[in-house]
PAGU-769824 format. One record per residue (C-alpha): x, y, z. Coordinates in steps of 0.5 Angstrom, whole numbers, plus 500, padded with zeros to 3 digits. Layout:
PAGU-769824
+-----+-----+-----+
|   x |   y |   z |
+-----+-----+-----+
|   X |   Y |   Z |
...
+-----+-----+-----+
END
This chain:
PAGU-769824
+-----+-----+-----+
|   x |   y |   z |
+-----+-----+-----+
| 222 | 436 | 860 |
| 221 | 430 | 855 |
| 227 | 430 | 849 |
| 224 | 432 | 842 |
| 224 | 426 | 838 |
| 230 | 425 | 833 |
| 230 | 426 | 826 |
| 231 | 418 | 825 |
| 225 | 417 | 829 |
| 221 | 422 | 825 |
| 223 | 419 | 819 |
| 222 | 412 | 821 |
| 214 | 413 | 823 |
| 213 | 417 | 817 |
| 206 | 416 | 813 |
| 205 | 416 | 806 |
| 198 | 416 | 803 |
| 197 | 411 | 797 |
| 191 | 412 | 793 |
| 189 | 407 | 787 |
| 184 | 410 | 782 |
| 178 | 406 | 780 |
| 170 | 406 | 780 |
| 166 | 402 | 786 |
| 161 | 396 | 784 |
| 162 | 389 | 781 |
| 161 | 392 | 774 |
| 168 | 395 | 774 |
| 172 | 390 | 779 |
| 176 | 388 | 773 |
| 177 | 393 | 768 |
| 183 | 397 | 766 |
| 180 | 403 | 769 |
| 181 | 400 | 776 |
| 188 | 397 | 776 |
| 189 | 402 | 781 |
| 184 | 398 | 786 |
| 187 | 392 | 784 |
| 194 | 394 | 785 |
| 192 | 396 | 792 |
| 188 | 390 | 794 |
| 194 | 386 | 792 |
| 198 | 390 | 797 |
| 193 | 389 | 802 |
| 192 | 382 | 801 |
| 200 | 381 | 802 |
| 200 | 385 | 808 |
| 194 | 381 | 811 |
| 190 | 387 | 811 |
| 183 | 389 | 809 |
| 179 | 395 | 807 |
| 174 | 398 | 811 |
| 169 | 403 | 808 |
| 170 | 410 | 811 |
| 169 | 417 | 809 |
| 169 | 417 | 801 |
| 174 | 411 | 801 |
| 176 | 404 | 803 |
| 181 | 405 | 808 |
| 187 | 400 | 811 |
| 194 | 401 | 813 |
| 200 | 397 | 812 |
| 207 | 398 | 814 |
| 214 | 397 | 810 |
| 221 | 398 | 813 |
| 218 | 402 | 819 |
| 214 | 407 | 814 |
| 206 | 407 | 815 |
| 202 | 406 | 808 |
| 195 | 409 | 808 |
| 192 | 406 | 803 |
| 185 | 409 | 800 |
| 181 | 407 | 794 |
| 176 | 412 | 793 |
| 168 | 411 | 793 |
| 167 | 417 | 790 |
| 167 | 414 | 783 |
| 173 | 416 | 778 |
| 171 | 423 | 776 |
| 171 | 425 | 784 |
| 177 | 422 | 786 |
| 180 | 429 | 788 |
| 175 | 429 | 793 |
| 177 | 423 | 797 |
| 184 | 425 | 796 |
| 183 | 432 | 799 |
| 179 | 429 | 805 |
| 185 | 424 | 807 |
| 191 | 428 | 806 |
| 187 | 433 | 811 |
| 185 | 428 | 816 |
| 192 | 424 | 816 |
| 196 | 431 | 815 |
| 200 | 428 | 809 |
| 203 | 433 | 804 |
| 203 | 432 | 797 |
| 210 | 430 | 796 |
| 208 | 423 | 800 |
| 202 | 422 | 796 |
| 203 | 417 | 791 |
| 197 | 415 | 786 |
| 196 | 409 | 782 |
| 193 | 410 | 775 |
| 192 | 407 | 769 |
| 195 | 410 | 763 |
| 193 | 409 | 755 |
| 199 | 413 | 753 |
| 203 | 407 | 755 |
| 203 | 400 | 752 |
| 201 | 394 | 756 |
| 207 | 391 | 760 |
| 210 | 398 | 762 |
| 209 | 401 | 769 |
| 213 | 407 | 770 |
| 214 | 412 | 776 |
| 213 | 419 | 774 |
| 214 | 425 | 779 |
| 209 | 430 | 776 |
| 206 | 432 | 770 |
| 200 | 433 | 766 |
| 193 | 429 | 767 |
| 193 | 427 | 760 |
| 186 | 427 | 759 |
| 185 | 422 | 765 |
| 179 | 424 | 769 |
| 181 | 422 | 776 |
| 188 | 426 | 775 |
| 184 | 432 | 773 |
| 180 | 431 | 779 |
| 186 | 431 | 783 |
| 189 | 437 | 780 |
| 183 | 441 | 781 |
| 183 | 440 | 788 |
| 191 | 440 | 789 |
| 191 | 446 | 785 |
| 198 | 443 | 781 |
| 200 | 437 | 778 |
| 206 | 436 | 782 |
| 205 | 430 | 785 |
| 208 | 423 | 784 |
| 204 | 417 | 780 |
| 205 | 410 | 778 |
| 203 | 410 | 771 |
| 200 | 403 | 769 |
| 200 | 402 | 762 |
| 194 | 399 | 759 |
| 195 | 400 | 751 |
| 190 | 404 | 746 |
| 188 | 398 | 742 |
| 181 | 401 | 741 |
| 177 | 404 | 735 |
| 176 | 411 | 734 |
| 171 | 414 | 739 |
| 171 | 408 | 743 |
| 176 | 410 | 749 |
| 171 | 409 | 754 |
| 169 | 402 | 752 |
| 176 | 400 | 752 |
| 178 | 403 | 759 |
| 172 | 400 | 762 |
| 173 | 393 | 759 |
| 177 | 387 | 762 |
| 184 | 385 | 760 |
| 184 | 380 | 754 |
| 186 | 373 | 754 |
| 193 | 375 | 752 |
| 194 | 380 | 758 |
| 191 | 376 | 763 |
| 197 | 372 | 764 |
| 202 | 378 | 765 |
| 197 | 382 | 770 |
| 200 | 378 | 776 |
| 207 | 380 | 775 |
| 206 | 387 | 773 |
| 201 | 388 | 779 |
| 207 | 385 | 783 |
| 212 | 390 | 780 |
| 207 | 396 | 782 |
| 207 | 394 | 789 |
| 215 | 393 | 789 |
| 215 | 401 | 786 |
| 210 | 403 | 792 |
| 215 | 400 | 797 |
| 221 | 403 | 793 |
| 218 | 410 | 793 |
| 217 | 410 | 801 |
| 224 | 407 | 802 |
| 228 | 410 | 798 |
| 225 | 416 | 794 |
| 222 | 417 | 787 |
| 229 | 419 | 784 |
| 232 | 412 | 785 |
| 226 | 408 | 784 |
| 225 | 411 | 777 |
| 233 | 409 | 776 |
| 231 | 402 | 778 |
| 224 | 401 | 775 |
| 223 | 406 | 769 |
| 226 | 402 | 764 |
+-----+-----+-----+
END
């Protein structure tokens, strides 16, 4: 009778689902609302991977310290992000505690990137969709600050605009920090990642 896999091997080959929020289409490619896509694109690029359009999402896999990171970029548009997440959680048999969302956040100033283990959707349509599907808000997310420098009533125009000339030079390092946080999350967990990065 074959031996059961050890806990070490189970942990070594554990799968994580990383979902970057955004909208498909060239008109949305570089705007603030698409920072989740931008982070995952760079993560895949650094690993030599590329996305393939599959059911409800662009999908690829990368490895980090023996862990498998299943990356998805929903093709459902932001308001139905939860539909794609739910499908891939079921397809890959990954529980909510091993799901990590990368999302833009108006409540944080540009230049701030933080990991949050759970919390409200703060009015974000992508997170609203995810909460509706999961039935709770106890899922970790990386909040990428995009600031709130817009006149009253122009929030939609702001989030669907590109990063400005003063922000552009900082973007690569902030995206790289987001990638480091993703890698830290899967390697050492949310608590130590928050201790090391949420400053």
